[in-house]
Each structure stands twice: as structure tokens, then as C-alpha cells.
N, C-alpha and C positions, 0 to 999 in steps of 0.2 A: 514661187521660188524666192522672190524678194522678201516675202513675209517670213519664210524659213530662215534666211540669212539674218534677218533682223532678230528672230527668236534665238538663234545660235549666238549672235553677238551679245544679246541681253544675258543669256546664260553664262557666257564667258565673263562678262563684266561682273555678274553676281558672284561667280566662283572666286574671281580675283578679290572682290570686296570682302567676301567671307573669309578667305585665307589671310588677308591683311588684318582683319578684325581678330581672328583667332590668334595670329602671331602677336598682335599688340596686347592681347589679354593674357596669353599663356607665357610668352617669353619673360616678362617681368616676374611672374610667379615662379618660373623655373629658376631665374637668377636668385630670387629670394630664398628658394628652397636650398639651392646649392650653397649659398653664403651661410645661412643659418645652420645647415647640416655640418659644414666645415667648422664653424665657430663652436657649436655645441660639442662636436666630437673632440675638437682640440681641448676644450675646457675640461670635459670629463676625463679625457686621457691624462691630463695634467693633474687634475684635482682628486679624482676618485680611484684611479687604477695605477697609481705610482707603485713601482716595485720597491724603491728605496726612499727613505726619508733621512736626510743627514741633518742632525741638530748641532748647531754651533752655539754653545752657551758663551756669553761675553760679559766682561766687566773691564772697562777701560782698554779696549782693543781698537780704538779708532784708526790707528796707524797700520793695523794688520788685517782688518776684516775685508777690505776691498780685494786684496790679493788672494785671500783664501776663497772668497766667493768666485772670483774670476777663474781660478784653477779648478775648482770643483764643478763649475757650470759646464765645462766642456767634456766631462767624463762620460755622462750618459743622460743628456738633456731630455730624452723622451721617456726615461724610466726613473728619473731621480728628481726629487724636490729638495730644496735647501731651506731650512728654517733657522733663522737667527733668533735666539732668545736672549734679550739684553736685560741685565739685572740692574737697571737704573744707573747706567754709567754716567758719571759727571763730565766725561771728556767728549761726549757727542758720538759715541759708538753707534747708537741706533740710527742717527741721521746719516752717518757715513755708510752704514749697511744699506739703507734705503736708496742712496745714490748708486751704490754698486749694484743693487738688485735691478734697478731700472735699465742698466746696461748689460745685464748678465746674459740674456738670450736663453734663459732656462727658468723654470718655476722657482722663485725665491720669495719667501715671506719673512718679514721682520716683526717680531712680537716683543712685547714688554712683559717680563715675568710678573704675574698678578698674584702669585701665592707667596709662600715663605721665601725670604731672601736667601741667596746662596747658590752654589754651583749645582748640587744635586737636585734641589727643587726646580731650578731653571730647566735642567735636562728633562725631568719628569713632566714638567708642564709642556715642553716641546714635544715629547713623545705622545702626550695626550692629544695634541693638536694635529699630529701627523696622519697622513693618509696611506703611507707605504706599508707594505707587508713586512719589510725588514727595517728596523730602526737603527740608526748609526749615531754615535756620539764622537765628536772630534773637538779638540781644542782649536780656538780661532786664532791663536798666536803664531801659527806656522810650524810649531814643533811636531804636530801630527801631519805628515806629508800627504797631500792628495794622491800622490803617485802610489801610495801603499793601499789605497782604499779598494779599488776594484780587485786586486789579487786577494785581499782579505775576504771580500764578499764571494768571490768565486770559490775560494777554499771552503767557506761556510756552507755554500749550497752543495758543493761536491761531497762534503762529509755528512750533510744533513744535521749540522750542529744547531742547537737551540740558541747558543750564544758563542760568538767568536771574539776573542780579545786580542788586541795587538800587543806583542811582547818584544821587549828589547833584549831579553835574556834567554831566548831560545836560538837554536841554530839558524843563522841567516839574519838575525836581528842585531841591532847595535845603535851606534850614534854617529852623526856626521862629524862631531868633534868630541874630544875627550872631556868628560865631566870632571868637575872638581871633586876632591876626596870627600868633602862634606855632603854633596848631593848624592854621590854614589853610596855612601854609608847610609844616608837616610832611606834611599830606595831599597837597598838590600835588607836593612833592618825592618822596614815596613812589611816586606814580603815574608820575612821570617816570623814576625809578630802575627801576621794574618794566618799563617800555617799553624802556629802553636795555639793561638787563642780561638780561631774560628774553624780550623780544619780545612781551610781553602788552600788547595795545592797548586794554584797558578804560580808560575815562576815570576810573573810580573803583574801583580794585582793592582799596581799603582799607575799604570801607563795612562789610563783614562780614555783610551782609544778602543772602542768595541762596537759590535753589532749584535742585535738581539731580535728574534722573531717577535713581531708585535703581539700575537696571540699569547705567547709565553709571558711577555711583560705584563699584559693585562691580567693574567692569572695570578701573578705574585704581587701586583701593585697594592692590593689591600693590606698586605703584610709589611709594606715598606714604611720606614720612618718618614713622617712628613717634613722633617728638618734634617734629613740624612746628610752625610758628608761626602763619602766616596761612593757614588752610585754604582760604579762598575763592580767594586768589591762587594757591596751590599747585594746586588743582583746575583753574583756568583755564589754568595753564601746562601741566599734564599733558594736558589735552584738546587744547591747541595742538600738543604734541609727537606726540600720537596720530594727528593728521591734521586734515582740515577739519571739525571738530566745531562746530556752531553754539552759541556762547556769546554771549548778548545782554544788553543793559542796559535797565533799566526805571527811570523817574524815581521817586525817593522823597523825602520831606521828613524831614530829620534833626531830631529833637527834642533838647531838652536834658534831661539826667537831673534828676529832682526830689530824689532822695536819694542819699547816698553820694558817693564821689569818683571822678574819672576814673582809668582804669588807665594812661593815657599817661604815660610817664616816660622818663628817659634809658636805663634798662635795656631798655624795650620797643623803643626806637629801635635799640639795639645788637642785640637779637634779630632785628629785621627785616633789618638789614644782614648779619648772620650767615646768615640764611636765603637772601638773594640770592647770597652767596658760595658757599653749599653747592649751590644750584641750578646755578650756573655750573660749579662743579667737577664735579658728577655728571651733567651734562646727557647726555653720550653713554651712560653706564651706564643712566640712567633711560629713555632712548629705547629702548635694547635690551631692557630689562625689559618695557616697554610692548608692544613688538612681539611678544615671546615670549608674554606674557599674552594678548594679543588673538588670536594665532594659535591658542593652546590653546583659548580660549573659542569661537572660530568654526569650529574644525576638527570 
């Protein structure tokens, strides 16, 4: 009887020792598994499966960029990444963006434009680095309001549009403050020139606020000018040449910049006119390149 009790006690001791050993071996492994699963799932959710990529091209916007990042970061942090592409600003815009990114609570990357200098090349570079299914371009100076972004994207998805542009000149669009006669004249004249010279029928081809499906952008990118000027207008023109591609407009309210100065100048107007002349001159060549690209992609 005593020997049986001793055997039972030994068995219980062995079972306790075995359970403790298993716990000490398995529990750390389980913790590691849960930790790394969470980390990797979070990483790939942010880096590889983003729905939207918002590109903010910047030049001398150090005073505006932090507020823009802060307001965008709260809109859809699980579905949206923000990419700042700085064009070598001398005022420290990139450093200001990096500080804002660290406190954003959403995926934010700050890149330096490595290609051609200028607004359109910066946007194209950011689009190429983006992971989202839908690419968005917004000004970083606050004139494109973050409050208009999600309604524009919802409209785009509801209509199945390849490209959705923000428009100040459709019903529901407008300005927070009245523009000067000079800026109004420039904007309206640019829209008329785009219609006459390129056949682009957008009411506001100069707003610069737009969203485009990434796969559609990649199809027409080979036909884009490497040193283009107005990327929104160029894309709308390319989609028009490629065929009946749905490019639509959504009303936005254009705000006034709080800091810094407007980039509109005589040089900018000259660049726009040069772009129109280039598009007219290369229309047949671009159309042929588009057809070749599309046939290769679809074959």
C-alpha cells in the first residue's frame, strides 16, 4: 500500500514537472507567434494592401505640410497611405514632413523626387512608389481640403470611374473666398484652351485634385511626357485618346492657402501654353504609342 502511494506521488510529481516544462517551452513560443503575426499582419496591411495612396507633391511648403498630414491621417488610417514627394525644397519641407509623419498615427512616407524636377514628375514618381489601388494627388498647401477627399473617392467607386477630378466649376463646387479677377480669368481661360486645343471637356482641368485607378495610370504612363507640366490634364487627355474611358468630375471647395505664396506666375502660364503646343504637335505619335502599349498589355 505504501509503495503504491509512493508510486502515485512520483507520478503526480512527474506530471507536474512535465506540465511546467511544457509551459516554459510552449508559452514563450506562443507569445512570439502572436507578436510576430500581429506585426507582420499590420505591416502588410499598411504596405501591401492599401486601398488609397495620397500623393502630396511639395516645394517650399514647410509651414503647411504638417497640418495637411495631420488632417489626412485621421480619414482612413487602415486603408490609406500618405506619400510626400518633396522637390528639393530649400525651406526644409522634407524635414517638417518627416516630423509630422512620426506623429501621424497612419502610414506616411517622405520621399525626395529623384527624377525630373517639377510638379508632374514629382507626382508621377510618387504614383510609382505607391501601393494603393487608387492614387490621389492633392496640393500640400491646404487649398485642396482633406474634407473633400472621401466624398470624391466614394463618388469614384460608386460610378466606376477610371479617373475622378475635383472641380470648382460644377454644381456644388466653389471657393471659400472670392478669387481675384486675374486668377479667375487664368483658370477659365486655361479650361477653354484645353477644350479647344486638346478636346478635353472637363470644366475644371486645372484644379490639380484628382484620383485615378493605379492600373489605368500604369497603362498610359509610357505615353506620358517625362517632364510634363499639368499631370491631371495630361492624364485626362491620354485617357481620351485611348478610347471612351470614364473621366468624371466631383465638386470641391477650393480654400485659400494660409502660409506661403502662390506658384502662379508668368512662367507657369508659359509652361502651360508650351504643354498645349507639345500635345498638339505629338498627338498622332502619342495615340500610336498608346495603342501599342494597350495591345501589349491586353495581349
